[in-house]
N, C-alpha and C positions, 0 to 999 in steps of 0.2 A: 504495499500499499504507498503509494507516494503523492504528499498536497503540495501544492506553490501555496505560500501563503503571499498573497497577492497588495504586499504593503509598498507602493512605490514613493520614492521620493527624489530629491536632486543628488545628483552621484550613483543613484542605485539603479541598473539596467531593467531589472529584471525582479519577481517576485520570489522569495525564499523556498527552495526545494529539501521539503521534511521528509522524512523515509521514515514509515513506521514498522517496516519489517522487522526492525529489532524485538519490537516488544511481541509479533505476533503470539508466541508462546504463552506469555504471561496472559496476555487475554482471555487465548482458548481456554486456559488452566482457571480464569478466576469465571467465564461464563459455564463452564461445565460445574465447579462446585457450587453455584445459584442454583443451576438449573436440577443439580440431583439433592441439595440442601435444602435451600430457602424454598422452591417452589412446593416441595414437597410438605413443607412447613405452612405455607400459604394453602394447600389445600383443606389441610386438618383444620384451620382456621375457618377456612370458609365454610366447613362440613359444620362446626361449632356454630358460625352465627347462620347457617340455614334450619340446624333445629330450634334456635331462639325464633328466630323467623316465626315458622311453623306456630309455634304456642302464641307469637303477638298476632299471626293472621288468624287463629280461631277466637283470640279473645275479640277483634274484630266484627268474623262472621255472628258473633251469639248475640253479639247488640242489633244484629238485625233480624233477631229471631222475631218471625210473624210477617217477613217483609221480603220476598222473593225479587232481589234484585239481579238475579238471574237475567231476567228477563231484556234487562239493558242492552247486555252485548249479542241479541238477535234480531232488536228492535233497528227500526231507520231512525234518521236525523229528527225529527220531530217527535217518535217516542222516546227516543233517547231522553232527551231535553224533561219529555214528561217526568219518563222513571226518575230522573234524576232529582226534580222538583220534588216530587213522594216520598225521594229516600229520604230529605231535607226535611220534610215536613214529620216523617217517622219520627227520627230522632230528636225536633222540636216537642213532639208530642210528649215525651220524656221530660220536658222541662229542662231547667239550668242542672239536675242532677246527671241524667244522661247525656247532654249533650258535651258534660267537662268529661264526661267518662269515654265517649267517643272522640274527643280532640285528644286527649292522653295515650289514648287505645290507638290511634291512626299516628302521630307522633312516634309512639314509638315501634310500632309495623315499619315504619319508612326509614328509623334507623337503621333497624335488622334487616331489612329488604337490601338497604345501599354496602353493608357489611357482605352480605353473602351475594350480592351478584359478582360474576354472571353463573351461580349454581344452576343447576337444571331445575332444583324446586323454587328458588327466586323467580328466574325467567317464565314457571309454570302460572304464577298468578301474577304476572306485569300488569298486566290488562283490570283485574280486579283492585291491586294495589291502586291505578291509576284511578279509579271508579270512588275507592276510598278517599282518596285525596280529592278528587272534584266535590265530595258532598261534603267534605270539610271546611273547603272556601267559603260555602255563605255564612256555615256556623262560627267562624273565627271571629270572636267579639274585640276588635279594640279599644274599646272603651264602653264602660258600663256602669252611668250613674255616675262617672266619676271615678268608678274604681276598674284600674287594669287588669288584666291576666297577665300577672310578671313572667318572665322565662320565655317567653315564646312570641319572637318578633317575625314580620311576614318575610324576612331572608332567613328566618332559621335552619328549615329543613329544602333550602333549594338545592344544597348539594346531596343531602340524602336521596331527591328525585330525577337526577338528571338520567335521563334515561328510561325512565316510566313510563312517560308519554309521548311513545313513539309514533303509536296511533293515539292523537291528542283525543281527549274527553271533549275538552273546547280547544280553540285556536292556541291561547296562551296558559290551557291547564287551570283554568279557573273560571268558575260561571258565577256572573252578578247574581244577588238576590233577587234585583230587580227583572232582570233578562227570566230566573225563573218564575218570578210571578206575572210574566206578559205586562211589565208596567215599563215605561219609560218613566227614568230618576226624575224626578221633580227638583226645584229649587228647594233647599231645605229650608231657606227662610218664610216659604211662601205655602205652608200647608194647603193648598186650595178646598174647597168644599168637593170639588170636581172629584179632585184625586183623593180625596177621604172616601166616597161613596165608589171608584174603582176597587181601593183595599175592601171595604165591607164586601164586596161582589167578589172576591175571590175566594175560588172552589176551597184550597189548602189555607185555614185558616190559623193553624199554627205559623207557617211562612208571613201570614198578613201581620201577626203580632208579632215574630221578629223586625220584619220589613218598616212597621210602623214605629216598633220601640227605637230602632237606629234612626229614624229619624229626627226622633224627639231626643234621643239623646246626643246628636250630632249639634241639634240647634240651642239644646240647654248649654254644650259647651260654647259655641259662638257667641251665643246671649252672656257669657260670665263676663267678657271683657269688658261690655256695653252700659252692663247692669247684672250687677252680684244680688240683688233683693230679686228680682226675676228668674234668673237662674235658680237660685237658693230654692224657691218657692216652687218651682215646675220640678226640680228634684226630688225633693223630698214626696211631691206626690205620684210622680213616676216611680220614685223606689217604694213605694208604699204600696204600689198597684202590682208591680212585678213580683215583689214577694208573697202577696196575696197569689198572685198566679201559681210560682214555683211552688209553693205549700198546697196547690191543687183544690184552694179554699174557693177558685171561680173559672169558669170555663173560658174555653178560649175566644168563644165568641162576646162573652162578658167583658175581658180583659179587655178586648178589641174595642167596644165601645168605650172602655174607661179613657182609653190611648187617644181616642177620637175626641172625649171631652178634654181629655187636656190640650189637645192639639187645635180645637178650637178656643180654649183660652188663648191660647197664644196670639192665635188670629187678634181676638180681641184687645192684648197688649198691646201687639202693635199697632192698630187704630187709635189707642186711647192719647199716645202724644199728639196724633193729629187733633184730635178734641180738645186737647189743653191748650194748643199751639206753642208745644213743647220739642225742642229737638230732641236727638236720639240722647245726647248728652244731660239736656235737662230733664228727659225725662228719669234718667237714672238715678238721678239728686233728689225729683220729687217722689220717686220709690222709697229711697232712704226714708225721706219725712213721713211718708206717708205708711209707713210699715206697720205701726200703732195707729189701730182706727182711733185712738182717743185724742190724736194729734188733729186729724183728719176734722171729728167732731169740733173741736176746740176751735179750729182757724178756717175750716173750709179749702175747698180746691183751687179757687181762683189764690187765697191769699199764700197757699203752700205752693202754687205753680210759680208766683211772685217770687218767692221765696229760692225756690231750684233756681231760677234765672240768676238770680245774686250770687249763690254759692257758686254756681259755675263760674263767675265772673271772679270771686271772692279766690276759689281755688288757682284760676291761672294766674291770677297777679303773684301769688306767693309759691308758685311752682317753680323753684330754681331748680337749673341744672342736678339731675341726680338727687332731686328732694326727698325721697321715698326713702334711699338706704341711708341717708345721715338722721340721727334722731336729732338732732338740733333744729334740723329744718324740718324734720315731722313735728316737733314741738309746736313750733311756728304755727305751719297749717290748722294743728289739734287748735290752737288759740285763739287765731282768725275764723275758724267756723263756730266754734263755740260763742266767742262775741257773738256774730252776726245772728245765730240762734236767739241770743239773749237780745238782742234788739229789735227782733221782728216777733217776740214774744210767743216763741215756742217753747211748749210746756217744760217748765223747768224739770222735772220726773222724768222726762226723757230725754235729756240733751245730750247728756252720756253717752246713751244706747246711739243716737241718731248722731252725734260725731265722728265716733267711731266706725260708723256704716260707710257716712260720706268720705271719710278721710280712704277707707281702704278701697271705694269705690275711684276715688281719684287717682291712688296709688296703680290699678288696671287700668284706667283712662294714660296715666303718663307711660305704661310700658306696651300697650298698643298705640300710641302716637311717637 
């Protein structure tokens, strides 16, 4: 074996000739040793991984007891999407307990599959693992009422499932929950009446519940930046409804109606700012002031709306660079807010709580701005 290293520079007419023949014997011996020893070890490890993979595969299969997912592999494109949707609905019917068991079981199977490939047993269940992964996609919860399932990122199993979807279930290996439901994804900040009607009409109610829950969770997270009081109130209502659902205290249709009621409250909250003549930021401070009904009873909507506008101006005047991380600047902000509340006749016994909420809201606005 002779190679030319083509590094040419002034004074050098051609590349360097390097001969590899003198080390041919050593290379041959090294390859022979690897073939005889390491490949034998790799084969044993793969056999062991295949045994573990079979155990994990049996666990996932057992979770589908009562649902014939094998129909998926003989159906046409439309049938496949229908069966996939039915499979997601089947897992969701078991509430969070079954969903979480399924997510953990498929993750474990995927890791074992990756280690066992290309063992014959692994190749034999390739399509089923792809199906299990496709069902998992819409079930993964990126956030649930402010609580994130830790230890699992969207990239976590990318390495484990490379090669699984040679004949992909979906073009990118994942199926969107809206696609399963046969709906177009709406603007999450506008849960229109028309869209809610479509959700209620869905045949697979558990998919409908999950879809609407995710939309509301996303909207709550988005509102936290602009309105702490609203997001906190809606988060509590959603959490209570979902807890009843997971404890099977209500049916899928009942929880669906509760979620729709929350969505309609969000619609009304969007309109309240217009009715009061307040901007989004001013409404956030209004809600902080109106959190206690007794303040509304004492001052009335118009006075609170006027105070909210003045609060925004006060916050802006006292918002120096990085004020939210400097205790002295935070103290100055609290004093300015409390002084304004006192001057405008805000109930004295409610001033401390209102000041705390107003300053917290101001901090979120500062981060967002």
